[in-house]
C-alpha positions in Angstrom: -14.2 -30.0 -23.8 -17.8 -32.1 -24.2 -18.8 -34.2 -21.4 -18.7 -37.4 -23.7 -15.1 -36.7 -24.5 -13.8 -35.4 -20.8 -15.4 -39.2 -19.7 -13.5 -40.8 -22.3 -10.5 -39.6 -21.2 -10.5 -39.5 -17.3 -11.0 -42.6 -15.3 -11.8 -42.7 -11.8 -8.8 -42.9 -9.7 -6.6 -41.3 -12.2 -3.4 -40.2 -11.4 -2.7 -36.3 -10.7 -2.3 -34.2 -13.7 0.0 -31.9 -13.3 -0.6 -28.3 -14.6 3.4 -27.8 -14.9 3.2 -24.5 -12.7 6.3 -23.5 -10.6 7.0 -20.5 -9.1 10.4 -18.9 -8.3 11.9 -19.0 -4.6 10.7 -22.5 -3.9 12.7 -24.3 -1.2 13.3 -27.7 0.9 11.2 -26.0 3.8 7.5 -26.4 2.4 4.0 -26.7 3.8 1.2 -28.0 1.5 -2.8 -27.4 0.9 -5.0 -29.3 -1.0 -8.3 -27.7 -2.1 -10.9 -30.0 -3.2 -13.7 -28.3 -5.1 -17.4 -28.7 -6.6 -19.8 -26.7 -8.7 -23.5 -26.5 -10.1 -24.0 -30.1 -8.5 -27.9 -29.2 -8.8 -29.4 -31.1 -6.1 -28.3 -34.7 -7.9 -27.7 -36.7 -4.3 -27.8 -40.1 -6.3 -25.2 -41.3 -8.9 -26.3 -41.7 -12.6 -28.3 -44.5 -13.3 -26.1 -47.8 -14.7 -28.2 -47.7 -18.2 -27.5 -44.0 -18.6 -26.0 -43.5 -22.0 -23.2 -40.8 -21.4 -22.3 -41.2 -17.2 -23.5 -44.7 -15.9 -23.0 -44.9 -12.6 -21.3 -41.9 -12.0 -21.5 -39.3 -9.7 -23.4 -39.3 -6.2 -22.9 -38.1 -3.1 -22.0 -41.4 -1.3 -18.9 -41.8 -3.9 -17.9 -37.8 -3.3 -17.8 -38.4 0.5 -15.7 -41.9 0.1 -13.3 -39.6 -2.1 -12.7 -36.8 0.3 -12.4 -39.3 3.1 -9.6 -41.0 1.3 -8.0 -38.0 0.5 -8.3 -36.2 4.0 -6.7 -39.2 5.2 -3.9 -38.4 3.2 -3.1 -35.3 3.0 -2.1 -32.5 5.1 -4.4 -29.4 5.2 -7.6 -29.7 3.1 -10.3 -27.4 2.2 -13.7 -28.6 0.8 -15.2 -25.8 -1.5 -18.4 -25.3 -3.8 -18.7 -22.8 -6.1 -22.4 -22.4 -6.6 -25.6 -23.8 -8.0 -26.2 -26.3 -5.2 -29.9 -26.0 -5.7 -32.3 -27.1 -8.4 -32.1 -30.5 -10.7 -33.8 -33.0 -9.2 -37.2 -33.6 -7.2 -34.8 -33.4 -4.0 -34.8 -29.7 -4.6 -38.6 -29.3 -5.1 -39.6 -31.6 -1.9 -36.8 -30.7 0.5 -36.4 -27.2 -0.7 -32.5 -27.0 -0.2 -32.3 -28.6 3.2 -31.1 -32.0 1.9 -28.5 -30.6 0.1 -27.0 -28.6 2.8 -27.5 -31.2 5.6 -25.3 -33.7 3.1 -22.7 -31.1 2.4 -22.2 -30.3 6.1 -21.9 -34.2 7.1 -19.2 -34.1 3.8 -17.4 -31.1 6.3 -17.6 -28.2 3.3 -15.8 -25.3 4.6 -17.3 -22.6 2.3 -19.4 -22.1 -0.7 -20.6 -19.2 -2.8 -24.2 -18.9 -4.5 -25.2 -19.5 -8.0 -28.1 -18.1 -9.7 -30.2 -21.2 -8.9 -29.6 -20.5 -5.0 -32.2 -17.9 -5.3 -34.8 -20.3 -7.2 -36.8 -20.4 -3.8 -36.2 -16.8 -3.5 -34.1 -15.2 -1.3 -36.1 -16.0 2.0 -36.3 -19.5 0.8 -32.5 -19.6 0.9 -32.2 -18.1 4.1 -34.6 -20.5 5.4 -32.5 -23.2 4.9 -29.1 -21.9 6.0 -29.4 -23.5 9.6 -28.9 -26.9 7.6 -25.4 -25.4 7.0 -22.3 -26.1 9.1 -20.6 -23.8 6.6 -20.9 -20.3 5.7 -21.6 -18.4 2.1 -19.4 -15.7 0.5 -20.0 -13.2 -2.1 -18.2 -10.1 -2.9 -20.2 -8.3 -5.6 -23.8 -9.3 -4.2 -24.7 -6.3 -2.0 -27.3 -7.7 0.5 -27.6 -4.4 2.5 -31.0 -4.2 2.4 -32.4 -7.9 2.1 -32.6 -10.8 5.0 -29.0 -11.6 4.1 -26.9 -8.5 5.2 -24.2 -9.6 7.4 -24.8 -13.3 6.9 -23.2 -13.8 3.2 -20.1 -12.1 4.0 -17.9 -11.0 0.9 -14.9 -13.4 2.1 -13.6 -15.5 4.8 -9.8 -16.4 5.9 -8.8 -19.9 6.4 -5.7 -21.0 8.3 -3.9 -24.4 8.0 -0.4 -24.9 9.6 0.2 -21.5 9.2 -0.9 -20.8 6.0 -3.5 -18.1 5.4 -5.6 -18.8 2.9 -8.3 -16.0 2.2 -11.3 -17.4 0.0 -14.0 -14.5 -1.8 -17.0 -15.4 -3.8 -18.4 -13.5 -7.2 -21.5 -14.1 -8.6 -23.3 -13.9 -12.4 -25.8 -10.9 -13.1 -28.9 -11.9 -11.7 -31.4 -9.8 -13.9 -32.4 -11.8 -16.9 -31.6 -15.0 -14.9 -33.7 -14.8 -12.1 -36.9 -13.1 -11.3 -36.7 -10.0 -9.7 -39.3 -11.0 -7.0 -36.8 -13.9 -5.9 -33.6 -11.4 -5.3 -35.4 -9.0 -4.2 -33.1 -5.5 -3.1 -30.0 -7.8 -4.0 -27.6 -5.4 -5.9 -25.2 -6.8 -8.4 -21.5 -4.9 -8.5 -19.3 -5.2 -11.2 -16.9 -8.3 -10.1 -13.6 -7.1 -11.6 -13.4 -4.0 -9.8 -14.9 -5.8 -6.5 -12.1 -8.3 -7.1 -9.4 -6.1 -7.2 -10.4 -4.6 -3.9 -11.2 -8.0 -2.0 -7.7 -9.3 -3.0 -5.9 -6.1 -1.7 -7.7 -6.3 1.6 -6.7 -10.2 1.4 -3.3 -9.5 0.4 -1.9 -6.5 2.2 -4.4 -6.3 5.3 -5.4 -10.1 6.3 -1.5 -11.1 4.7 -2.8 -13.9 3.1 -0.3 -16.7 1.6 -3.1 -18.0 -0.7 -6.1 -16.3 -2.4 -8.7 -18.0 -3.9 -11.9 -17.0 -5.7 -15.0 -18.7 -5.7 -16.7 -17.9 -9.0 -19.8 -18.2 -10.2 -19.3 -16.2 -13.5 -18.9 -18.6 -16.1 -15.5 -20.0 -17.4 -15.7 -18.1 -20.8 -18.3 -16.8 -23.4 -17.0 -16.7 -27.1 -20.1 -15.3 -28.4 -20.1 -12.1 -26.0 -16.9 -10.6 -25.7 -17.9 -7.9 -23.4 -19.3 -10.5 -20.6 -17.0 -11.0 -17.5 -15.5 -14.7 -17.5 -13.4 -16.5 -14.9 -10.6 -16.1 -17.7 -11.2 -12.4 -18.0 -11.0 -11.9 -14.5 -8.2 -13.7 -14.3 -6.6 -11.6 -16.9 -7.6 -8.1 -15.5 -6.3 -8.8 -12.0 -3.6 -9.7 -9.8 -3.0 -11.3 -6.2 -5.4 -14.7 -7.3 -3.9 -18.0 -7.1 -6.8 -19.6 -7.9 -10.1 -19.3 -9.7 -12.7 -22.1 -8.7 -15.7 -21.5 -11.5 -18.8 -22.4 -12.1 -22.1 -21.4 -14.0 -20.9 -22.7 -17.4 -20.8 -26.4 -16.7 -17.5 -26.7 -18.2 -15.7 -30.0 -17.9 -11.8 -29.4 -17.5 -9.3 -32.2 -16.7 -6.9 -29.7 -15.4 -6.9 -26.0 -14.7 -6.2 -23.6 -17.4 -3.3 -21.3 -16.4 -4.1 -17.2 -17.2 -1.3 -14.7 -17.1 -2.6 -11.9 -14.9 -2.5 -8.3 -15.5 1.2 -8.3 -14.1 2.3 -11.4 -15.9 1.6 -14.1 -12.7 0.3 -17.2 -13.3 -3.4 -17.9 -12.6 -5.3 -21.2 -12.1 -8.6 -21.2 -13.4 -10.8 -24.6 -13.1 -14.0 -26.1 -13.2 -15.4 -29.5 -13.0 -18.5 -29.6 -15.4 -21.8 -30.7 -13.2 -24.1 -32.7 -11.3 -21.6 -34.0 -9.0 -20.0 -35.8 -12.0 -16.4 -34.8 -10.9 -14.2 -33.4 -7.7 -11.7 -30.8 -8.8 -8.2 -31.1 -6.7 -5.7 -28.4 -6.5 -1.9 -29.3 -4.6 -0.1 -26.1 -3.4 3.1 -26.3 -1.9 4.1 -23.0 -0.3 7.9 -22.5 0.8 9.0 -20.7 4.0 10.4 -17.8 1.4 7.1 -17.2 -0.4 7.8 -19.3 -3.5 4.7 -21.7 -4.7 3.9 -24.1 -6.7 0.8 -26.2 -7.9 -1.1 -28.6 -10.0 -4.7 -29.8 -10.3 -7.0 -32.2 -12.1 -10.3 -33.5 -12.0 -11.4 -37.1 -10.7 -14.3 -38.4 -12.1 -16.5 -39.7 -9.1 
């Protein structure tokens, strides 16, 4: 969906658009989890100007903060996640090198993020130099940082526990070769994401005993002109055990998640909310005591 069409169809503060997912085994005794997410904010701190032809007065960190605060006051358990490309796009990044973006995200109490290709734009050393400004972690399972300054700092996954619900979140990134100068990412090794995802999901399900598994992906939603390229839709169809893929990279505006059948016929939600902080994604899960799940989601214009 083009951005103009999306903005015409989605109103600020719109009601939840249910995806219609329902899983068997759902009972009256449930726990709730709300996942809020952004992607490809690209250093857009301020709202768009009033005379902008497509998105007047939309976006901005202040509006996002107010909306997040409102949802946190209403919801039982909230996670706030970002799918990468935090950096590069406005003079704030050119001047402050990413410090402002990470400080603001810390003030908004982000829980976790993954790395996009533009987060390497000041080099792997420049990214590392700003991490002290982040009160949250980064995950990436298919970037092998063993021989870099990020070794042991960027983890493959993280597990959260909210009211007894265990949520495993792992990261996947796009291939850097051809997108990023080798001197910027240095000895970072790109690993094939589908095989890595299967291994990490197995760990999260069998060893960490997670109730919900989320992938923070900067692979891109879909590539109609390159059938061989791994995307979020392809990842969802080729794996099992992932409940939600939060995507980035392709700046795809979705007003509700895409539902994809995984390799064993289960449902996977794939969501992405465009770019530049114009939207905040929201996915609500209800989890029954006997293992049933149901979920719904939307994107709200900020």
